[in-house]
C-alpha positions as CSV (number, residue, x, y, z in Angstrom):
1,M,-2.5,12.0,11.2
2,G,-0.4,14.8,9.6
3,L,1.5,15.9,6.6
4,Y,4.8,15.1,8.2
5,H,4.2,11.6,7.1
6,V,6.5,11.0,4.1
7,P,4.7,9.1,1.4
8,V,6.3,6.1,-0.3
9,L,8.4,6.8,-3.5
10,L,7.4,10.5,-3.4
11,K,10.4,11.7,-5.5
12,E,9.9,9.0,-8.1
13,V,6.1,9.7,-8.4
14,I,6.7,13.4,-8.9
15,E,9.3,12.7,-11.5
16,V,7.0,10.5,-13.6
17,V,3.8,12.4,-13.2
18,A,5.7,15.7,-13.8
19,P,2.9,18.1,-12.4
20,K,2.6,21.3,-14.4
21,D,0.9,24.6,-14.0
22,N,-2.7,24.4,-15.3
23,G,-2.6,20.6,-15.1
24,R,-5.4,18.4,-13.7
25,Y,-4.6,15.5,-11.4
26,F,-6.3,12.7,-9.6
27,D,-5.1,11.0,-6.3
28,G,-7.4,8.1,-5.6
29,T,-5.8,7.2,-2.3
30,L,-5.3,10.4,-0.3
31,G,-4.2,8.9,3.0
32,A,-2.1,11.3,4.9
33,G,-2.0,13.7,1.9
34,G,1.7,13.5,1.0
35,H,1.4,12.8,-2.7
36,A,-1.5,15.2,-3.1
37,K,0.4,18.0,-1.4
38,A,3.5,17.5,-3.6
39,I,1.4,17.5,-6.8
40,L,-0.3,20.7,-5.7
41,D,3.0,22.3,-4.9
42,H,4.6,21.3,-8.2
43,S,1.6,22.3,-10.3
44,A,1.3,25.8,-8.7
45,P,-0.1,28.3,-9.1
46,R,-3.1,27.0,-11.2
47,G,-2.8,23.2,-11.2
48,L,-5.9,21.4,-9.9
49,L,-6.3,18.1,-8.0
50,A,-9.3,15.9,-7.2
51,G,-8.8,13.2,-4.6
52,T,-10.7,10.4,-3.0
53,D,-10.5,8.4,0.2
54,L,-12.9,5.9,1.8
55,D,-12.3,7.2,5.3
56,Q,-14.4,10.3,6.0
57,N,-11.9,11.2,8.8
58,V,-9.2,11.5,6.2
59,I,-11.3,13.9,4.1
60,T,-12.1,16.0,7.1
61,E,-8.5,16.2,8.3
62,L,-7.0,17.0,4.9
63,S,-9.6,19.7,4.3
64,K,-8.1,21.4,7.3
65,Q,-4.5,20.6,6.8
66,L,-4.5,21.5,3.1
67,S,-6.8,24.5,3.4
68,V,-4.2,26.7,1.8
69,Y,-4.9,24.8,-1.5
70,E,-8.7,25.1,-1.0
71,K,-9.4,26.7,-4.4
72,R,-7.3,24.2,-6.2
73,M,-8.4,20.9,-4.7
74,Y,-11.6,18.8,-4.5
75,L,-11.8,16.0,-1.9
76,F,-14.4,13.2,-2.0
77,N,-15.3,10.5,0.5
78,K,-15.6,7.9,-2.3
79,N,-13.9,4.8,-3.8
80,Y,-11.3,5.6,-6.4
81,T,-13.4,3.7,-8.9
82,A,-15.6,6.8,-9.0
83,I,-13.0,8.7,-11.0
84,D,-15.2,9.0,-14.0
85,Y,-18.2,10.3,-11.9
86,I,-15.9,12.8,-10.2
87,C,-14.4,14.1,-13.4
88,S,-17.9,14.4,-14.8
89,I,-19.3,16.5,-12.0
90,L,-16.2,18.7,-12.0
91,G,-16.5,19.2,-15.8
92,W,-13.1,17.7,-16.5
93,D,-12.9,15.8,-19.8
94,S,-9.3,14.7,-19.3
95,L,-6.5,14.4,-16.7
96,D,-2.8,15.0,-16.9
97,G,-1.8,12.6,-14.2
98,I,-3.3,9.9,-12.0
99,I,-1.8,8.4,-8.8
100,L,-2.8,5.4,-6.6
101,D,-0.9,4.3,-3.6
102,L,-2.4,1.0,-2.7
103,G,-0.7,0.7,0.7
104,I,-2.5,0.8,4.0
105,S,-1.9,3.9,6.1
106,S,0.1,3.4,9.3
107,F,-2.6,5.3,11.2
108,V,-5.2,2.7,10.1
109,L,-2.9,-0.3,10.8
110,E,-2.0,0.9,14.3
111,D,-5.6,1.5,15.3
112,P,-6.8,-1.7,17.1
113,K,-10.4,-0.7,16.6
114,R,-10.0,-1.1,12.8
115,G,-9.0,-4.8,13.2
116,F,-6.3,-5.0,10.6
117,S,-3.4,-6.1,12.7
118,F,-2.7,-9.6,14.1
119,L,-0.4,-8.0,16.7
120,R,-3.1,-5.9,18.4
121,E,-6.3,-7.1,20.0
122,G,-9.3,-5.7,18.2
123,P,-12.6,-6.6,16.5
124,L,-12.6,-8.5,13.2
125,D,-13.3,-5.5,10.9
126,M,-10.7,-4.7,8.3
127,R,-12.9,-2.3,6.4
128,F,-11.4,0.7,4.6
129,S,-14.9,2.3,4.6
130,L,-17.1,1.9,7.7
131,D,-20.1,2.1,5.3
132,N,-19.1,-1.3,3.8
133,P,-21.7,-3.9,4.8
134,L,-19.0,-6.7,4.6
135,N,-16.4,-7.0,7.4
136,A,-13.8,-9.6,8.4
137,H,-16.1,-11.0,11.1
138,K,-18.7,-12.0,8.4
139,V,-16.0,-13.5,6.2
140,V,-14.4,-15.5,9.0
141,N,-17.6,-16.7,10.6
142,A,-20.1,-17.0,7.8
143,Y,-18.2,-18.1,4.6
144,P,-18.3,-21.8,3.7
145,E,-15.1,-23.7,3.9
146,D,-14.5,-23.9,0.1
147,K,-14.9,-20.2,-0.3
148,L,-12.5,-19.5,2.6
149,T,-10.0,-21.9,1.1
150,W,-10.2,-20.1,-2.3
151,I,-9.8,-16.7,-0.8
152,L,-6.7,-17.7,1.3
153,N,-5.2,-19.4,-1.7
154,N,-5.9,-16.8,-4.4
155,Y,-5.6,-13.6,-2.4
156,G,-3.0,-14.7,0.1
157,G,-1.0,-17.3,-1.7
158,E,-1.3,-19.3,1.5
159,R,0.2,-22.8,1.1
160,F,-1.9,-24.2,4.0
161,A,-5.2,-22.6,2.9
162,P,-7.3,-25.8,3.3
163,R,-5.9,-26.5,6.8
164,I,-6.5,-22.9,7.9
165,A,-10.0,-22.9,6.5
166,R,-10.9,-26.1,8.3
167,A,-9.4,-24.7,11.6
168,I,-11.5,-21.5,11.2
169,I,-14.7,-23.5,10.7
170,K,-13.9,-25.6,13.7
171,A,-13.1,-22.6,16.0
172,R,-16.2,-20.6,15.1
173,T,-17.3,-18.2,16.4
174,I,-14.1,-16.1,16.3
175,E,-14.4,-12.6,17.6
176,T,-11.0,-10.8,17.7
177,T,-7.9,-10.4,15.6
178,I,-5.8,-12.2,18.2
179,E,-8.2,-15.2,18.3
180,L,-8.0,-15.5,14.5
181,A,-4.2,-15.1,14.5
182,N,-3.9,-18.0,17.1
183,V,-6.2,-20.2,15.0
184,V,-4.1,-19.7,11.9
185,R,-0.9,-20.3,13.9
186,S,-2.2,-23.5,15.3
187,A,-3.2,-24.7,11.8
188,I,0.3,-24.4,10.3
189,P,2.9,-26.9,11.4
190,K,5.5,-25.0,13.4
191,R,8.4,-26.2,11.2
192,F,6.7,-24.3,8.3
193,W,6.2,-21.0,10.0
194,P,7.8,-18.3,7.9
195,K,11.0,-16.8,9.4
196,K,10.5,-13.2,8.5
197,I,6.7,-12.7,8.8
198,H,4.0,-13.7,11.3
199,P,2.3,-17.0,10.3
200,A,-1.0,-15.2,10.0
201,T,0.2,-12.5,7.6
202,K,-1.1,-14.1,4.4
203,T,-4.4,-15.0,5.9
204,F,-5.0,-11.4,7.2
205,Q,-4.0,-10.0,3.8
206,A,-6.4,-12.4,2.0
207,I,-9.4,-11.6,4.2
208,R,-8.7,-7.8,3.9
209,I,-8.6,-8.0,0.1
210,E,-11.9,-9.9,0.1
211,V,-13.6,-7.5,2.5
212,N,-12.6,-4.4,0.5
213,K,-12.8,-5.9,-3.0
214,E,-9.3,-4.6,-3.7
215,I,-8.6,-6.6,-6.8
216,S,-11.9,-6.1,-8.5
217,N,-11.8,-2.3,-7.7
218,L,-8.4,-2.1,-9.3
219,E,-9.5,-3.9,-12.4
220,E,-12.5,-1.6,-12.7
221,F,-10.4,1.5,-12.2
222,L,-7.7,1.0,-14.7
223,P,-9.7,1.2,-17.9
224,K,-11.5,4.3,-16.6
225,A,-8.3,6.0,-15.6
226,V,-6.6,5.4,-19.0
227,S,-9.7,6.7,-20.9
228,L,-9.5,9.9,-18.9
229,L,-5.8,10.5,-19.5
230,C,-4.9,13.2,-22.1
231,P,-2.2,12.3,-24.6
232,G,1.1,12.5,-22.7
233,G,-0.7,12.0,-19.4
234,T,0.7,9.6,-16.9
235,V,-0.9,7.0,-14.6
236,A,1.4,5.9,-11.6
237,I,0.4,3.1,-9.3
238,I,2.2,1.9,-6.2
239,S,1.3,-1.7,-5.2
240,F,2.4,-3.6,-2.1
241,H,1.8,-7.3,-3.0
242,S,2.3,-9.4,-6.1
243,L,-1.4,-9.8,-6.9
244,E,-2.0,-6.1,-7.3
245,D,1.3,-5.6,-9.2
246,R,0.4,-8.4,-11.6
247,V,-3.0,-6.8,-12.4
248,V,-1.2,-3.5,-13.2
249,K,1.6,-5.1,-15.1
250,Q,-0.8,-7.1,-17.3
251,F,-3.1,-4.2,-18.0
252,F,-0.2,-1.9,-19.0
253,A,1.1,-4.7,-21.3
254,A,-2.3,-5.2,-22.9
255,R,-2.7,-1.6,-23.6
256,S,0.7,-1.4,-25.3
257,R,-0.4,-4.1,-27.8
258,P,-3.0,-3.7,-30.6
259,H,-5.4,-6.2,-29.0
260,N,-5.9,-7.6,-25.5
261,R,-7.9,-10.8,-26.0
262,S,-5.1,-12.8,-24.5
263,I,-5.8,-11.8,-20.9
264,G,-9.5,-11.6,-21.1
265,L,-9.9,-7.8,-21.1
266,P,-12.6,-6.1,-23.2
267,V,-11.6,-5.8,-26.9
268,L,-12.0,-2.3,-28.4
269,D,-11.5,-1.3,-32.0
270,D,-8.0,0.1,-32.6
271,G,-9.5,3.5,-33.3
272,E,-11.2,3.6,-29.9
273,Q,-8.6,2.0,-27.7
274,P,-6.4,4.3,-25.6
275,R,-2.8,3.2,-26.0
276,L,-0.1,3.2,-23.3
277,A,3.7,3.1,-23.2
278,S,5.2,1.8,-19.9
279,I,7.7,4.2,-18.5
280,F,9.9,1.6,-16.8
281,K,10.7,-1.9,-18.0
282,K,10.7,-3.1,-14.4
283,P,8.9,-1.6,-11.4
284,I,10.7,1.0,-9.3
285,T,11.4,0.1,-5.7
286,P,12.4,2.2,-2.7
287,S,16.0,3.3,-2.4
288,P,18.1,2.0,0.5
289,G,17.9,5.5,2.0
290,E,14.1,5.5,2.0
291,L,14.0,2.0,3.4
292,S,16.2,3.0,6.3
293,C,13.7,5.7,7.2
294,N,10.6,3.7,6.4
295,P,11.1,-0.1,6.6
296,R,7.3,-0.6,5.8
297,A,8.0,0.6,2.3
298,R,10.1,-2.6,1.5
299,S,7.4,-4.2,-0.6
300,A,6.4,-1.1,-2.6
301,R,6.5,-1.3,-6.4
302,L,5.8,1.6,-8.7
303,R,4.7,1.1,-12.2
304,A,3.8,4.0,-14.5
305,A,2.6,4.4,-18.1
306,R,2.0,7.3,-20.4
307,R,-0.9,7.6,-22.8
308,I,0.5,7.8,-26.4
309,S,-2.8,8.1,-28.4
């Protein structure tokens, strides 16, 4: 891992967050540190940044690689949902900018031991944090058929969710990523295999989301983040699949209206509710130039909103 990794939509993130001297910033998905480093550079000499990552190896590595910023940054091996706790212990009552990049690091994807890829033989793991008691092996081999079907359908948008769930139940016990990928492939009629992606892509995405509680974490994080933004502060979120993007889009829309009963979010009195203004009407996507250098960024979507009251 190194800082030579170019983060997705870096130029666009810096433009909307607009780091400034003396500002306070939060990066909830440190990864290779690209966004964090850019924010620290643009907020010099006195801007501060707090960051989280679920991988202790990331925190250890970035502590070394970003040591020149030591007095201006605070790194935590925690879920980004701990944003309120972290600001509390730092004595920060507000933030000028917040960034989440919800993509999975290439370093993690390419490590067979982490079990994220259907292209590499590895254990069924898929945990962002090795402290997580739930892993992919438990989901695949212990969940009942109806729950597997729900996960594949709701988190993966998998058309053949019932067939795949039945095939998984029949094939148990499944031990490796390649075994699971083969089971999924065999459950989908070959004429319906997608042309541009592996047949197991949606299944692996769905199981990963379940293991790491990605949607519920995002839903928990957003109200906390907005409550900590100072007036004029910006929250910028990069998502990589439609489910995440929909959660962000609906939350931003709800917080730009007087009430949010329509989508089931908690209702606050108008005097208490932080209000937002979306910065873009549509999400920002990577430029052709960025895609030519980083094809994995093709599904990235950036949404950003500014606190207006």
